[in-house]
Every structure is written in C-alpha cells, then in structure tokens.
N, C-alpha and C positions, 0 to 999 in steps of 0.2 A: 670741381665735378668732372669725373672721368667718363668718356664715352658719349658726350652730348654737348649741346650748345648751352652757353650761359644765358640766363634770362635777359641780360642787358646787351647781348650780342646783336650787332646790326649787320645786315647783308644788303649791299647796294647792287642793284641790277641795272645794267645799261643796255637797253633794247635798241638804241640808236646806232650801235657799232655794226658795221657790215661784216658778215661772216668771213668774206674773202680777206679782208684786212686782218682778221684774227688768225687766218690760216686754217679754217675749218671747212673749206670747199670753194667752189667757183660761183660766181654770179652775185652772191650776197643777197639773194632774195629772201624775203620772210613771208611765208604764206601758211596760212591755217585754213583747213576746211572742216565743215561740220556736216555729219550725215547721220542717218539712223544706224544703229548697230543691230546686229542680228546673230543668232547662233546657228551654226551648221552642225547637224547631227550626222555622223558617219555610221553606216551600217555595212556589214560584211555579207555578201551574197556569193558564196562559192567556197573554194578551197585555197589554201595558200599554195604558192608555186612549188613545184617539185621537179627533180631530175629523174630520168629513167634509171631505175635500180637493177632490174632484171627483166628478162623476157621469158614468157611461158608459152608453150605450145600445148594445147589441149588435144585430146584424142580425136576430136572431129576436125582438127587442123586450124583451129582458131589460134592466131597469134595475139598474145596479150602483153602489153607493156605494164610492168609493175613499177610505180614511181615512189620516191622517197616519202611523199605525203600520203602513202597508203592508197592511192587511187589506182585503178586498173582500167586501162583503155584497150579497146579492140583495135589492133594495128593492121590486120589483114587476115587472109585465109590461105593456107596451103592445100593444094590438091592432094587428096589422099586416095590411094588405090588399094 
C-alpha cells in the first residue's frame, strides 16, 4: 500500500520523555491548557495607506495633496492677491 499506513502498523508514543533530553527545547515541561474558542471578525473602516502623488493648487489658493490611494487632503492655503 503506497502513501499510507498499513492496518497492522503500530505506533508507540512515549510521553514520559523530557523535551530537553530529546533536544526540542529547554525546561522539558509539558503543559496543556483548555479555554473557550472564539472567532474575531475584522472589518475595514477607512482607506488603505497611500503616499503623496502630486500637489494641486486651486484658484482660491487651496493646496491639496493627491495620494496614490486617490484620496485628496487639504494641506494649506496660499494668500492670493
């Protein structure tokens, strides 16, 4: 039989060996904890991060930054005369 175990195959597990003696870590402690499981759902509230792509100056002097994620932000205002 290829790719699997034979029906008469036996596996012996020895839980008395210390992990440190086996070379798998330090301390050799064996601890198991039980707790309730839960599911955390993630939601997105906002935009992905972006870098400034260009700066636009409107006719009224407003300076706007245009970002790679297509968001535009008011960066300041120039005095126009």
